[in-house]
Residue frames relative to the residue before (quaternion, step in Angstrom):
aa qw qx qy qz dx dy dz
M 1.0000 0.0000 0.0000 0.0000 0.00 0.00 0.00
V 0.2443 -0.7650 0.5832 0.1225 3.54 -0.94 0.94
E 0.1067 -0.7717 0.6246 0.0552 3.56 -1.00 0.86
A 0.0523 0.7903 -0.6081 0.0531 3.55 -1.09 0.70
V 0.3320 -0.6972 0.5949 0.2230 3.54 -1.28 0.41
T 0.0206 0.7914 -0.6090 0.0483 3.55 -0.94 0.92
T 0.3552 -0.7273 0.5438 0.2216 3.59 -1.26 0.11
I 0.4012 -0.6606 0.5718 0.2749 3.52 -1.38 0.16
D 0.3229 -0.7479 0.5400 0.2117 3.59 -0.87 0.89
K 0.7576 -0.3960 0.2670 0.4449 3.59 -1.32 0.06
A 0.6854 0.4734 -0.2733 0.4810 3.59 1.10 -0.65
G 0.5568 -0.6315 0.3792 0.3840 3.60 1.28 0.00
R 0.4749 0.6764 -0.4370 0.3549 3.58 1.25 0.24
V 0.1987 -0.7520 0.6205 0.1004 3.51 -1.16 0.79
V 0.3008 -0.7389 0.5722 0.1902 3.57 -0.90 0.90
I 0.2356 -0.7361 0.6190 0.1397 3.55 -0.85 1.02
P 0.4981 -0.6930 0.4256 0.3009 3.58 -0.62 1.08
K 0.6457 -0.5739 0.3640 0.3480 3.54 -1.13 0.85
E 0.6370 0.5430 -0.3398 0.4288 3.61 0.89 -0.87
I 0.6792 0.4711 -0.2855 0.4850 3.59 0.97 -0.85
R 0.6310 0.5340 -0.3373 0.4505 3.60 0.96 -0.85
E 0.6753 0.4864 -0.2954 0.4691 3.58 0.93 -0.89
K 0.6593 0.5221 -0.3101 0.4434 3.58 0.88 -0.93
M 0.7678 0.3492 -0.1804 0.5060 3.59 0.97 -0.87
D 0.4004 -0.7372 0.4494 0.3070 3.58 1.34 0.10
L 0.2753 0.7463 -0.5423 0.2705 3.57 0.91 1.00
K 0.0347 -0.7941 0.6060 -0.0305 3.52 -0.79 1.07
E 0.7034 -0.4003 0.3382 0.4803 3.56 -1.28 0.08
N 0.8276 0.1812 -0.1914 0.4956 3.56 -0.99 0.96
S 0.3349 0.6972 -0.5474 0.3196 3.61 1.16 0.40
I 0.3608 -0.7375 0.5323 0.2063 3.56 -1.03 0.77
L 0.0536 -0.7981 0.5998 -0.0196 3.53 -0.82 1.11
L 0.3031 -0.7004 0.6158 0.1957 3.53 -1.12 0.75
V 0.1467 -0.7759 0.6095 0.0712 3.59 -0.88 0.97
V 0.0331 -0.8049 0.5917 -0.0306 3.56 -0.73 1.11
E 0.2864 -0.7253 0.6025 0.1702 3.55 -0.94 0.97
T 0.2685 -0.7582 0.5711 0.1640 3.57 -0.86 0.92
D 0.7036 -0.4586 0.3297 0.4312 3.57 -1.29 0.09
G 0.7158 0.4271 -0.2499 0.4928 3.56 1.07 -0.65
D 0.7051 -0.4250 0.3398 0.4547 3.53 -0.99 -0.88
A 0.5288 0.6267 -0.4028 0.4067 3.56 1.08 0.72
L 0.2133 -0.7233 0.6412 0.1423 3.53 -1.30 0.56
I 0.2135 -0.7421 0.6180 0.1476 3.54 -1.15 0.60
L 0.1244 -0.7507 0.6450 0.0704 3.57 -0.96 0.93
K 0.0063 -0.8007 0.5986 -0.0217 3.58 -0.76 1.02
K 0.4042 -0.6973 0.5423 0.2373 3.53 -0.86 1.02
L 0.1819 -0.7839 0.5866 0.0915 3.56 -0.86 0.99
D 0.1852 -0.7569 0.6204 0.0889 3.53 -0.94 0.95
I 0.3542 -0.7812 0.4771 0.1916 3.56 -0.23 1.31
R 0.6325 0.5276 -0.3434 0.4513 3.62 0.96 -0.76
Q 0.6567 0.5085 -0.3053 0.4657 3.58 0.94 -0.89
I 0.6476 0.5088 -0.3160 0.4710 3.59 0.97 -0.84
A 0.6567 0.5153 -0.3089 0.4560 3.60 0.93 -0.91
E 0.6512 0.5103 -0.3166 0.4640 3.60 0.94 -0.84
R 0.6547 0.5107 -0.3108 0.4625 3.56 0.95 -0.87
L 0.6564 0.5065 -0.3077 0.4668 3.58 0.97 -0.85
R 0.6176 0.5420 -0.3465 0.4525 3.58 0.99 -0.81
G 0.6728 0.4959 -0.2906 0.4658 3.57 0.94 -0.89
E 0.7007 0.4731 -0.2734 0.4588 3.57 0.89 -0.94
L 0.7460 0.4071 -0.2187 0.4794 3.59 1.06 -0.71
K 0.3956 0.7299 -0.4766 0.2891 3.58 1.28 -0.06
G 0.8312 0.1821 -0.1656 0.4986 3.54 -0.84 1.05
K 0.5510 0.6088 -0.3972 0.4099 3.61 1.25 0.01
D 0.4770 -0.6417 0.5216 0.2977 3.55 -1.25 0.52
L 0.1918 -0.8341 0.5091 0.0913 3.58 0.16 1.30
D 0.6288 0.5234 -0.3475 0.4581 3.59 1.01 -0.71
G 0.6504 0.5142 -0.3077 0.4669 3.57 1.00 -0.82
I 0.6409 0.5119 -0.3134 0.4785 3.57 1.01 -0.83
A 0.6584 0.5104 -0.3092 0.4587 3.59 0.91 -0.91
T 0.6455 0.5148 -0.3191 0.4653 3.60 0.97 -0.82
K 0.6519 0.5143 -0.3116 0.4618 3.58 0.94 -0.89
V 0.6517 0.5055 -0.3103 0.4727 3.60 0.94 -0.87
E 0.6511 0.5180 -0.3149 0.4568 3.59 0.94 -0.88
V 0.6565 0.5063 -0.3111 0.4647 3.59 0.90 -0.90
Q 0.6741 0.4897 -0.2959 0.4672 3.59 0.90 -0.92
S 0.6474 0.5170 -0.3171 0.4617 3.59 0.99 -0.81
N 0.6564 0.5072 -0.3078 0.4660 3.57 0.93 -0.89
E 0.6420 0.5201 -0.3196 0.4639 3.58 0.97 -0.81
R 0.6486 0.5134 -0.3179 0.4634 3.59 0.96 -0.83
V 0.6497 0.5094 -0.3130 0.4696 3.59 0.98 -0.86
R 0.6311 0.5306 -0.3338 0.4570 3.60 0.97 -0.82
K 0.6638 0.5032 -0.3017 0.4639 3.58 0.92 -0.91
E 0.6544 0.5079 -0.3118 0.4654 3.58 0.96 -0.84
R 0.6421 0.5143 -0.3232 0.4677 3.61 0.99 -0.78
L 0.6443 0.5169 -0.3236 0.4614 3.57 0.96 -0.85
E 0.6415 0.5212 -0.3192 0.4635 3.57 0.97 -0.84
T 0.6511 0.5118 -0.3091 0.4675 3.57 1.00 -0.85
L 0.6708 0.5008 -0.2990 0.4580 3.60 0.93 -0.86
R 0.6519 0.5321 -0.3110 0.4417 3.60 1.07 -0.68
R 0.6079 0.5866 -0.3514 0.4037 3.60 1.17 -0.45
């Protein structure tokens, strides 16, 4: 495991040290997930879109995707309606 100290610039960018970028094959436009923990730590996780897509294909194989999408849309719309009503009541 490699550890390093880095800083954040005015634009909020963090430089990942070269040794870590090379070891993890991080290149320009690599996709990273940033997670804030309960304490004072951040987690950066490299995301592999191909790996995620393959996993989703396997998990969703044989599922009714149109039905799932409709259910999500209905639930999302209902949540937005409730939030709007709450805002109007204030």
